[in-house]
N, C-alpha and C positions, 0 to 999 in steps of 0.2 A: 510544495504541496499546493500552493496557490495556482500553479500552472496546469495542474491536472484537472480534467473535466469530471473526474470521478468523485464519489463521496470519500471522505477521509478513511473510512473503514475498509475501502477497497485496497488500501495499502497493506492490510493485515492478512497474513496467511492463516486461515482457520484449519490448520493441519493437526496431526497427532500431537505435536509439541504444544500447540495452543490448548488442546484438550487436556493434556497431561498437566499443564499448569493450572487447570481448573478455571480458565478465563471465560468470560461471557462477552461476546462482541457488543452487546447492548451497553456495556459499560464504557465503550470507546467510540462514542458518536461524534465528539468534537475533535477538531484538528489537534488541539493541545493534548487531549487524552491519548490520541494515536501517537503523537510524537513522543510523549512520555513512555508509552508502552514499548515503542520500537527502540528507544534509547536503552531501556532496561533489558529488552529481549530482541536484539537485532536479527536473529534467525527468523523472526516472524514477518519480516518485511517482504512483500511481493517484489520480485526482481525479474528482469531488469526494468529500471525506469529510464526512459530515453527522453532527453530534453533537446529541443531544437528551437532556438530563438525564444519566443515567448509562449511556446507550447510544450507540453510534456505528455507522455503516455506510459502506462504500465504495459509493457510489451508482452503480455500474455493474452491471447496467442500472438506469436511473432508477426503475424500479418498486420497488426496494429501499427507497427513501425513504418510499414510501407505507406500507410495513410498519412503519417506525420511527415515523411520525406517528400 
């Protein structure tokens, strides 16, 4: 997570499953809170995450990987 330029909450998918769980993204502003959430609900993690050296990117849209490479 430290390698990503994004906010920790960007790793969380705010999809229908997120809404069904009755979650509020405002409750997950810290990196630790996001990690705890994703450990409990791994389906909520934005994927893929691509790591190259000391940089990482959430590859949505896929063109972001090209910038990393």
